[in-house]
Backbone as CSV, one residue per row, in Angstrom:
resi,resn,N_x,N_y,N_z,CA_x,CA_y,CA_z,C_x,C_y,C_z
1,UNK,-15.206,71.838,-55.340,-15.488,73.145,-55.932,-14.411,73.485,-56.947
2,UNK,-14.844,73.933,-58.128,-13.916,74.397,-59.150,-14.143,75.900,-59.315
3,UNK,-13.079,76.666,-59.165,-13.139,78.117,-59.312,-12.550,78.507,-60.654
4,UNK,-13.268,79.331,-61.408,-12.789,79.788,-62.716,-12.731,81.312,-62.717
5,UNK,-11.836,81.841,-63.526,-11.588,83.271,-63.585,-12.441,83.911,-64.679
6,UNK,-13.342,84.807,-64.296,-14.235,85.472,-65.251,-13.772,86.886,-65.595
7,UNK,-12.465,87.135,-65.468,-11.962,88.489,-65.683,-12.290,89.023,-67.072
8,UNK,-12.274,88.177,-68.090,-12.509,88.638,-69.457,-13.986,88.738,-69.797
9,UNK,-14.793,87.795,-69.314,-16.186,87.716,-69.751,-17.170,88.456,-68.848
10,UNK,-16.831,88.638,-67.575,-17.826,89.167,-66.641,-18.246,90.610,-66.920
11,UNK,-17.357,91.518,-67.305,-17.833,92.885,-67.575,-18.951,92.948,-68.603
12,UNK,-18.854,92.165,-69.680,-19.908,92.167,-70.697,-21.202,91.582,-70.137
13,UNK,-21.087,90.536,-69.322,-22.273,89.934,-68.714,-22.926,90.921,-67.750
14,UNK,-22.123,91.600,-66.940,-22.667,92.581,-65.995,-23.392,93.699,-66.741
15,UNK,-22.857,94.097,-67.880,-23.524,95.128,-68.678,-24.876,94.628,-69.187
16,UNK,-24.933,93.371,-69.651,-26.191,92.799,-70.126,-27.251,92.791,-69.023
17,UNK,-26.842,92.411,-67.821,-27.797,92.367,-66.712,-28.247,93.772,-66.326
18,UNK,-27.328,94.732,-66.371,-27.701,96.108,-66.043,-28.670,96.676,-67.071
19,UNK,-28.499,96.285,-68.334,-29.359,96.809,-69.402,-30.755,96.207,-69.386
20,UNK,-30.993,95.200,-68.532,-32.358,94.693,-68.379,-33.270,95.754,-67.780
21,UNK,-32.673,96.665,-67.037,-33.434,97.801,-66.518,-34.253,97.524,-65.277
22,UNK,-33.981,96.416,-64.591,-34.749,96.120,-63.382,-34.371,97.090,-62.261
23,UNK,-35.392,97.594,-61.577,-35.128,98.489,-60.453,-34.823,97.714,-59.185
24,UNK,-35.327,96.493,-59.086,-35.131,95.682,-57.892,-34.848,94.240,-58.300
25,UNK,-34.111,93.506,-57.461,-33.774,92.115,-57.822,-34.961,91.173,-57.853
26,UNK,-36.080,91.565,-57.258,-37.232,90.658,-57.239,-37.790,90.395,-58.636
27,UNK,-37.431,91.244,-59.596,-37.918,91.046,-60.960,-37.025,90.106,-61.770
28,UNK,-35.876,89.742,-61.249,-34.921,88.919,-61.992,-35.445,87.492,-62.106
29,UNK,-35.343,86.922,-63.299,-35.706,85.528,-63.537,-34.435,84.716,-63.762
30,UNK,-34.508,83.424,-63.510,-33.352,82.557,-63.726,-32.903,82.633,-65.184
31,UNK,-33.858,82.749,-66.102,-33.514,82.842,-67.524,-32.692,84.081,-67.830
32,UNK,-32.865,85.160,-67.048,-32.079,86.380,-67.263,-30.602,86.148,-66.980
33,UNK,-30.298,85.139,-66.177,-28.914,84.861,-65.785,-28.236,83.854,-66.714
34,UNK,-28.904,83.511,-67.827,-28.324,82.554,-68.776,-26.975,83.016,-69.328
35,UNK,-26.783,84.315,-69.667,-25.449,84.732,-70.135,-24.355,84.503,-69.093
36,UNK,-24.691,84.671,-67.821,-23.710,84.418,-66.760,-23.408,82.931,-66.647
37,UNK,-24.438,82.111,-66.772,-24.220,80.669,-66.735,-23.330,80.223,-67.883
38,UNK,-23.566,80.787,-69.081,-22.758,80.411,-70.245,-21.306,80.837,-70.077
39,UNK,-21.088,82.039,-69.532,-19.713,82.504,-69.321,-18.993,81.648,-68.298
40,UNK,-19.713,81.217,-67.259,-19.101,80.403,-66.214,-18.857,78.980,-66.694
41,UNK,-19.744,78.461,-67.548,-19.648,77.080,-68.019,-18.423,76.828,-68.886
42,UNK,-17.902,77.864,-69.499,-16.707,77.667,-70.316,-17.023,77.476,-71.782
43,UNK,-15.868,77.412,-72.448,-14.856,76.361,-72.465,-13.631,76.714,-71.593
44,UNK,-13.211,75.713,-70.784,-12.047,75.863,-69.925,-11.002,74.825,-70.317
45,UNK,-9.742,75.280,-70.324,-8.655,74.427,-70.795,-8.133,73.488,-69.716
46,UNK,-7.801,72.279,-70.143,-7.044,71.309,-69.358,-7.662,71.026,-67.987
47,UNK,-8.943,70.746,-67.976,-9.612,70.284,-66.764,-9.826,68.792,-66.936
48,UNK,-9.111,68.010,-66.192,-9.138,66.569,-66.394,-10.411,65.961,-65.821
49,UNK,-10.759,64.766,-66.328,-11.908,64.036,-65.805,-11.705,63.677,-64.344
50,UNK,-10.444,63.397,-63.960,-10.149,63.065,-62.567,-10.412,64.262,-61.656
51,UNK,-10.023,65.469,-62.107,-10.263,66.677,-61.314,-11.753,66.947,-61.172
52,UNK,-12.503,66.714,-62.248,-13.951,66.932,-62.199,-14.600,65.945,-61.244
53,UNK,-14.133,64.708,-61.258,-14.691,63.685,-60.368,-14.446,64.043,-58.916
54,UNK,-13.277,64.626,-58.627,-12.932,64.925,-57.240,-13.505,66.246,-56.759
55,UNK,-13.534,67.268,-57.619,-13.916,68.610,-57.185,-15.168,69.149,-57.875
56,UNK,-15.738,68.385,-58.795,-16.780,68.918,-59.654,-18.184,68.881,-59.109
57,UNK,-18.402,69.403,-57.916,-19.771,69.550,-57.408,-20.289,70.970,-57.631
58,UNK,-19.421,71.959,-57.418,-19.777,73.364,-57.617,-18.840,74.001,-58.619
59,UNK,-19.372,74.954,-59.398,-18.547,75.779,-60.276,-18.758,77.217,-59.859
60,UNK,-17.683,77.872,-59.457,-17.737,79.228,-58.935,-16.954,80.143,-59.869
61,UNK,-17.569,81.228,-60.276,-16.886,82.220,-61.098,-16.385,83.362,-60.241
62,UNK,-15.095,83.696,-60.378,-14.503,84.769,-59.595,-14.213,85.981,-60.450
63,UNK,-14.452,87.149,-59.883,-14.144,88.405,-60.577,-13.786,89.457,-59.535
64,UNK,-12.647,90.115,-59.729,-12.191,91.195,-58.845,-12.165,90.753,-57.379
65,UNK,-11.705,89.512,-57.147,-11.563,89.021,-55.793,-12.857,88.621,-55.122
66,UNK,-13.925,88.456,-55.905,-15.240,88.151,-55.346,-15.860,86.976,-56.088
67,UNK,-16.605,86.149,-55.366,-17.374,85.076,-55.999,-18.662,85.681,-56.539
68,UNK,-18.777,85.756,-57.853,-19.917,86.448,-58.469,-20.877,85.491,-59.158
69,UNK,-20.512,84.225,-59.262,-21.323,83.262,-60.009,-21.140,81.890,-59.367
70,UNK,-22.230,81.303,-58.870,-22.143,80.023,-58.159,-23.212,79.087,-58.715
71,UNK,-22.779,77.924,-59.243,-23.686,76.982,-59.888,-23.326,75.554,-59.479
72,UNK,-24.314,74.662,-59.544,-24.074,73.237,-59.371,-23.698,72.630,-60.720
73,UNK,-22.718,71.766,-60.708,-22.318,71.053,-61.923,-23.171,69.792,-62.039
74,UNK,-23.883,69.676,-63.154,-24.733,68.493,-63.364,-24.232,67.636,-64.523
75,UNK,-23.173,68.089,-65.183,-22.596,67.329,-66.280,-21.493,68.133,-66.943
76,UNK,-20.807,67.528,-67.886,-19.750,68.234,-68.599,-19.491,67.551,-69.932
77,UNK,-18.936,68.323,-70.863,-18.562,67.820,-72.183,-17.083,68.092,-72.405
78,UNK,-16.304,67.049,-72.623,-14.900,67.196,-72.958,-14.767,67.392,-74.466
79,UNK,-13.832,68.285,-74.860,-13.579,68.554,-76.272,-12.125,68.199,-76.578
80,UNK,-11.853,66.954,-76.931,-10.461,66.520,-77.135,-9.753,67.281,-78.250
81,UNK,-10.513,67.806,-79.216,-9.874,68.483,-80.337,-9.121,69.745,-79.914
82,UNK,-9.575,70.407,-78.849,-8.851,71.603,-78.393,-8.521,71.557,-76.899
83,UNK,-8.763,70.411,-76.250,-8.375,70.253,-74.850,-9.188,71.058,-73.868
84,UNK,-10.460,71.349,-74.193,-11.293,72.140,-73.295,-12.449,71.310,-72.765
85,UNK,-13.128,71.879,-71.778,-14.315,71.257,-71.206,-15.379,72.328,-71.025
86,UNK,-16.631,71.959,-71.255,-17.776,72.823,-71.003,-18.668,72.140,-69.978
87,UNK,-19.100,72.902,-68.968,-19.910,72.340,-67.900,-21.400,72.595,-68.153
88,UNK,-22.218,71.662,-67.688,-23.662,71.876,-67.640,-24.016,72.239,-66.201
89,UNK,-24.820,73.287,-66.056,-25.015,73.886,-64.738,-26.491,74.063,-64.404
90,UNK,-26.739,74.173,-63.104,-28.042,74.616,-62.620,-27.793,75.477,-61.377
91,UNK,-28.749,76.328,-61.011,-28.526,77.229,-59.873,-28.188,76.480,-58.593
92,UNK,-27.192,76.979,-57.878,-26.794,76.403,-56.582,-27.531,77.174,-55.487
93,UNK,-28.794,76.851,-55.298,-29.678,77.652,-54.456,-29.263,77.658,-52.998
94,UNK,-28.664,76.569,-52.507,-28.251,76.538,-51.108,-26.918,77.242,-50.871
95,UNK,-26.300,77.729,-51.945,-25.023,78.439,-51.831,-25.184,79.934,-52.115
96,UNK,-26.366,80.464,-51.882,-26.610,81.886,-52.178,-25.740,82.803,-51.325
97,UNK,-25.307,82.329,-50.142,-24.461,83.173,-49.292,-23.044,83.321,-49.842
98,UNK,-22.649,82.416,-50.727,-21.302,82.502,-51.304,-21.231,83.573,-52.392
99,UNK,-22.382,83.883,-53.003,-22.394,84.913,-54.055,-22.155,86.280,-53.407
100,UNK,-21.118,86.962,-53.846,-20.750,88.245,-53.260,-19.734,88.148,-52.145
101,UNK,-19.414,86.923,-51.722,-18.395,86.724,-50.685,-16.999,86.789,-51.310
102,UNK,-15.953,86.929,-50.489,-14.589,86.917,-51.050,-14.324,85.630,-51.829
103,UNK,-13.548,85.765,-52.879,-13.236,84.623,-53.742,-12.566,83.504,-52.952
104,UNK,-13.042,82.267,-53.073,-12.429,81.152,-52.334,-10.930,81.036,-52.599
105,UNK,-10.177,80.826,-51.529,-8.714,80.688,-51.564,-8.000,81.980,-51.919
106,UNK,-8.685,83.108,-51.860,-8.033,84.399,-52.047,-7.859,84.804,-53.493
107,UNK,-7.271,85.983,-53.732,-7.084,86.487,-55.099,-6.197,85.564,-55.919
108,UNK,-6.287,85.716,-57.242,-5.445,84.934,-58.130,-3.980,85.284,-57.917
109,UNK,-3.136,84.266,-57.963,-1.703,84.465,-57.759,-0.968,84.379,-59.089
110,UNK,0.217,84.958,-59.104,1.047,84.900,-60.309,1.361,83.449,-60.657
111,UNK,1.165,83.112,-61.905,1.407,81.748,-62.356,0.137,80.947,-62.574
112,UNK,-1.003,81.441,-62.074,-2.273,80.765,-62.316,-2.837,81.219,-63.664
113,UNK,-2.103,80.901,-64.703,-2.390,81.447,-66.024,-3.719,80.966,-66.577
114,UNK,-4.072,79.705,-66.297,-5.302,79.164,-66.873,-6.539,79.654,-66.140
115,UNK,-6.367,80.238,-64.974,-7.506,80.768,-64.248,-8.440,79.704,-63.730
116,UNK,-7.913,78.590,-63.257,-8.726,77.509,-62.703,-8.103,77.064,-61.386
117,UNK,-8.960,76.852,-60.394,-8.478,76.457,-59.075,-9.402,75.366,-58.534
118,UNK,-8.819,74.359,-57.891,-9.588,73.243,-57.328,-9.544,73.353,-55.804
119,UNK,-10.733,73.407,-55.177,-10.821,73.679,-53.748,-11.783,72.674,-53.108
120,UNK,-11.408,72.074,-51.982,-12.360,71.196,-51.277,-13.585,71.996,-50.821
121,UNK,-14.752,71.567,-51.243,-15.978,72.298,-50.934,-16.237,72.362,-49.433
122,UNK,-15.833,71.319,-48.691,-16.113,71.299,-47.251,-15.437,72.448,-46.511
123,UNK,-14.404,73.048,-47.099,-13.741,74.174,-46.450,-14.619,75.427,-46.446
124,UNK,-15.678,75.418,-47.245,-16.530,76.604,-47.367,-17.990,76.288,-47.035
125,UNK,-18.205,75.253,-46.232,-19.571,74.882,-45.880,-20.268,75.921,-45.016
126,UNK,-19.511,76.862,-44.459,-20.153,77.925,-43.681,-21.050,78.792,-44.554
127,UNK,-20.834,78.751,-45.874,-21.672,79.533,-46.781,-22.888,78.749,-47.264
128,UNK,-22.993,77.494,-46.881,-24.103,76.671,-47.340,-25.275,76.798,-46.373
129,UNK,-26.484,76.933,-46.925,-27.671,77.067,-46.088,-28.865,76.410,-46.758
130,UNK,-30.031,76.817,-46.347,-31.242,76.277,-46.939,-31.427,76.859,-48.338
131,UNK,-31.895,76.072,-49.289,-32.089,76.585,-50.649,-33.039,77.777,-50.657
132,UNK,-32.622,78.827,-51.360,-33.458,80.029,-51.463,-33.217,80.642,-52.832
133,UNK,-34.139,80.404,-53.742,-33.946,80.862,-55.111,-33.989,82.379,-55.209
134,UNK,-34.842,83.006,-54.412,-34.947,84.467,-54.494,-33.672,85.150,-54.018
135,UNK,-33.091,84.644,-52.935,-31.838,85.234,-52.442,-30.699,84.951,-53.400
136,UNK,-30.674,83.753,-53.977,-29.616,83.431,-54.944,-29.699,84.350,-56.161
137,UNK,-30.906,84.573,-56.693,-31.065,85.477,-57.830,-30.703,86.908,-57.443
138,UNK,-31.158,87.334,-56.276,-30.901,88.705,-55.839,-29.417,88.963,-55.649
139,UNK,-28.705,88.045,-54.997,-27.273,88.230,-54.767,-26.495,88.222,-56.085
140,UNK,-26.889,87.322,-56.993,-26.195,87.231,-58.280,-26.404,88.503,-59.088
141,UNK,-27.629,88.980,-59.141,-27.945,90.208,-59.888,-27.286,91.425,-59.238
142,UNK,-27.357,91.519,-57.906,-26.795,92.673,-57.203,-25.290,92.767,-57.397
143,UNK,-24.592,91.625,-57.397,-23.144,91.644,-57.637,-22.830,92.189,-59.016
144,UNK,-23.610,91.759,-60.017,-23.373,92.233,-61.379,-23.615,93.728,-61.492
145,UNK,-24.681,94.222,-60.899,-24.990,95.652,-60.965,-23.912,96.466,-60.255
146,UNK,-23.457,95.974,-59.112,-22.426,96.693,-58.365,-21.131,96.771,-59.154
147,UNK,-20.712,95.662,-59.752,-19.465,95.673,-60.518,-19.616,96.483,-61.799
148,UNK,-20.790,96.442,-62.408,-21.007,97.231,-63.624,-20.816,98.716,-63.345
149,UNK,-21.265,99.183,-62.196,-21.138,100.602,-61.868,-19.700,101.002,-61.581
150,UNK,-18.828,100.012,-61.261,-17.425,100.330,-60.942,-16.524,100.287,-62.165
151,UNK,-17.013,99.706,-63.270,-16.170,99.577,-64.458,-16.088,100.923,-65.149
152,UNK,-14.886,101.432,-65.306,-14.672,102.747,-65.908,-14.466,102.589,-67.400
153,UNK,-15.387,103.168,-68.176,-15.270,103.091,-69.632,-14.878,104.428,-70.249
154,UNK,-14.408,105.364,-69.407,-14.005,106.661,-69.918,-12.726,106.532,-70.731
155,UNK,-12.729,107.098,-71.919,-11.550,107.038,-72.779,-10.390,107.793,-72.144
156,UNK,-9.221,107.205,-72.206,-8.023,107.847,-71.660,-7.492,108.835,-72.684
157,UNK,-7.340,110.108,-72.317,-6.848,111.078,-73.298,-5.418,110.783,-73.711
158,UNK,-5.134,111.018,-74.956,-3.794,110.780,-75.500,-2.987,112.063,-75.358
159,UNK,-1.853,111.965,-74.684,-0.997,113.131,-74.489,-0.024,113.245,-75.653
160,UNK,0.107,114.458,-76.157,1.043,114.691,-77.252,2.471,114.662,-76.723
161,UNK,3.364,114.001,-77.451,4.765,113.902,-77.046,5.548,115.046,-77.654
162,UNK,6.389,115.669,-76.829,7.234,116.726,-77.343,8.425,116.112,-78.066
163,UNK,8.975,116.833,-79.002,10.115,116.363,-79.783,11.410,116.832,-79.126
164,UNK,12.416,115.977,-78.985,12.444,114.590,-79.444,11.835,113.652,-78.409
165,UNK,11.352,112.486,-78.861,10.805,111.484,-77.960,11.876,110.503,-77.532
166,UNK,13.111,110.700,-77.989,14.205,109.803,-77.643,15.500,110.597,-77.615
167,UNK,16.295,110.381,-76.580,17.598,111.018,-76.488,18.628,109.980,-76.089
168,UNK,19.883,110.218,-76.457,20.962,109.303,-76.118,22.160,110.120,-75.679
169,UNK,22.793,109.699,-74.596,23.965,110.402,-74.083,25.076,109.390,-73.854
170,UNK,26.313,109.841,-73.950,27.480,109.005,-73.664,28.066,109.438,-72.331
171,UNK,27.885,108.592,-71.337,28.403,108.901,-70.010,29.848,108.435,-69.930
172,UNK,30.734,109.264,-69.358,32.149,108.874,-69.296,32.338,107.526,-68.600
173,UNK,33.128,106.651,-69.263,33.507,105.345,-68.739,32.340,104.354,-68.635
174,UNK,31.142,104.720,-69.094,29.992,103.818,-68.999,29.447,103.387,-70.357
175,UNK,29.552,104.247,-71.336,28.974,103.946,-72.629,27.654,104.674,-72.827
176,UNK,26.962,104.384,-73.928,25.735,105.119,-74.257,24.568,104.733,-73.341
177,UNK,23.807,105.757,-72.981,22.574,105.574,-72.217,21.449,106.256,-72.997
178,UNK,20.375,105.523,-73.242,19.297,106.038,-74.078,17.994,106.104,-73.286
179,UNK,17.288,107.213,-73.444,15.970,107.398,-72.849,14.958,107.572,-73.964
180,UNK,13.842,106.875,-73.855,12.822,106.943,-74.901,11.443,106.888,-74.264
181,UNK,10.497,107.599,-74.871,9.095,107.550,-74.466,8.356,106.687,-75.479
182,UNK,7.712,105.625,-74.990,6.985,104.739,-75.893,5.655,105.370,-76.287
183,UNK,4.982,104.738,-77.246,3.691,105.250,-77.699,2.627,105.156,-76.622
184,UNK,2.856,104.338,-75.587,1.906,104.225,-74.481,2.292,105.104,-73.294
185,UNK,3.300,105.963,-73.494,3.672,106.903,-72.444,4.585,106.355,-71.376
186,UNK,5.285,105.258,-71.648,6.204,104.660,-70.684,7.626,105.114,-70.990
187,UNK,8.371,105.487,-69.956,9.762,105.877,-70.110,10.632,104.626,-70.104
188,UNK,11.348,104.394,-71.189,12.278,103.278,-71.288,13.706,103.801,-71.197
189,UNK,14.525,103.146,-70.392,15.922,103.533,-70.216,16.790,102.344,-70.612
190,UNK,17.653,102.544,-71.590,18.572,101.499,-72.039,19.967,101.826,-71.525
191,UNK,20.563,100.878,-70.791,21.877,101.109,-70.201,22.796,99.962,-70.609
192,UNK,24.107,100.158,-70.521,25.046,99.083,-70.861,24.851,97.856,-69.979
193,UNK,25.152,96.702,-70.517,24.993,95.441,-69.794,25.812,95.450,-68.504
194,UNK,25.174,95.018,-67.420,25.859,94.915,-66.136,25.773,96.155,-65.282
195,UNK,25.237,97.248,-65.821,25.154,98.473,-65.046,23.943,98.415,-64.122
196,UNK,24.176,98.608,-62.845,23.080,98.600,-61.887,22.336,99.925,-61.951
197,UNK,21.007,99.836,-61.832,20.190,101.047,-61.942,19.230,101.143,-60.763
198,UNK,18.747,102.344,-60.542,17.729,102.584,-59.519,16.841,103.721,-60.001
199,UNK,15.546,103.550,-59.873,14.587,104.566,-60.306,14.062,105.309,-59.094
200,UNK,14.149,106.618,-59.123,13.660,107.461,-58.035,12.505,108.303,-58.560
201,UNK,11.400,108.295,-57.856,10.241,109.104,-58.231,10.186,110.335,-57.336
202,UNK,10.105,111.495,-57.962,9.997,112.728,-57.198,8.630,112.801,-56.541
203,UNK,8.548,113.401,-55.365,7.234,113.512,-54.709,6.289,114.378,-55.524
204,UNK,5.021,114.066,-55.427,4.020,114.842,-56.151,3.964,116.257,-55.597
205,UNK,3.801,117.241,-56.458,3.746,118.624,-55.964,2.530,118.831,-55.075
206,UNK,2.740,119.621,-54.029,1.638,119.917,-53.128,0.737,120.974,-53.760
207,UNK,-0.568,120.809,-53.609,-1.469,121.820,-54.174,-1.267,123.162,-53.497
208,UNK,-1.283,124.209,-54.291,-1.082,125.557,-53.750,-2.273,125.964,-52.906
209,UNK,-1.980,126.581,-51.799,-3.052,127.047,-50.924,-3.571,128.388,-51.416
210,UNK,-4.873,128.493,-51.442,-5.472,129.760,-51.848,-5.523,130.702,-50.660
211,UNK,-5.004,131.890,-50.875,-5.016,132.878,-49.813,-6.244,133.761,-49.962
212,UNK,-6.887,134.019,-48.845,-8.035,134.924,-48.848,-7.615,136.239,-48.229
213,UNK,-7.916,137.317,-48.890,-7.552,138.649,-48.397,-8.812,139.381,-47.962
214,UNK,-8.682,140.134,-46.905,-9.808,140.932,-46.399,-9.502,142.397,-46.658
215,UNK,-10.488,143.040,-47.209,-10.323,144.484,-47.470,-10.732,145.269,-46.244
216,UNK,-9.841,146.148,-45.839,-10.133,146.985,-44.678,-10.964,148.180,-45.110
217,UNK,-12.006,148.447,-44.345,-12.869,149.594,-44.649,-12.303,150.827,-43.988
218,UNK,-12.070,151.872,-44.785,-11.520,153.091,-44.156,-12.482,153.648,-43.133
219,UNK,-11.924,154.276,-42.158,-12.758,154.875,-41.122,-12.216,154.562,-39.757
220,UNK,-12.861,155.046,-38.772,-12.406,154.834,-37.404,-12.592,153.395,-37.004
221,UNK,-11.737,152.902,-36.121,-11.788,151.527,-35.643,-13.071,151.316,-34.864
222,UNK,-13.761,150.236,-35.221,-14.991,149.893,-34.516,-16.191,150.670,-34.978
223,UNK,-16.000,151.612,-35.930,-17.116,152.385,-36.429,-17.265,152.150,-37.911
224,UNK,-18.494,152.295,-38.419,-18.714,152.137,-39.843,-18.159,153.344,-40.574
225,UNK,-17.611,153.108,-41.746,-17.104,154.213,-42.562,-18.268,155.001,-43.099
226,UNK,-18.112,156.295,-43.239,-19.214,157.134,-43.774,-19.518,156.726,-45.204
227,UNK,-20.809,156.688,-45.507,-21.217,156.324,-46.862,-20.981,157.476,-47.806
228,UNK,-20.569,157.130,-49.037,-20.314,158.163,-50.038,-21.640,158.695,-50.566
229,UNK,-21.672,159.963,-50.816,-22.848,160.612,-51.412,-22.499,161.019,-52.811
230,UNK,-23.501,161.286,-53.650,-23.196,161.693,-55.035,-22.329,162.936,-55.124
231,UNK,-22.360,163.826,-54.063,-21.543,165.047,-54.135,-20.094,164.808,-53.814
232,UNK,-19.790,163.643,-53.168,-18.413,163.410,-52.753,-17.590,162.889,-53.894
């Protein structure tokens, strides 16, 4: 099994599938999933022929810690001019249970820059079952729709910076210390070389409690107050 990272391409693919307008997965056709197949197929960098020979039975696309795209590898094209490979795929119908399951071998770790992982397929045979094209299409489509609804496309408001956006102070026996707000709203602190620092975040303010007041009705206790008349 070869796992590839679809972090960049999957949101656009999920949007395409959502825009098909299907109310239920039973209307999904294999041809509708062609954009997902193309995104999963690559081009992927530095995948050797030896790695493909050893692990190249399944190609799994991972997004947000989930296996969202599962295909059988039926061939591949190496591109020596740029060191990439493109896979030829067909639906992995007996692996429909893997679609929507946690990403094989866990979330991506720091240092996995190329976004490719090689995993023995036998470690995940619990997800293999009888071929079922309808379940495979349904799981693939449902994952895309679910992730599409979670992607936030709301524009982040730009906060105006008060002047000055940068200050510098000379601390006794330490030298200059500079504080600056970047254009992205990050506080940068420049201190002399070798000075140890620690950042402390103040606790968030507690929301003020709204007090409710009750108006007392004049009159005797336990009795209704006399109603006002126009003459009063």
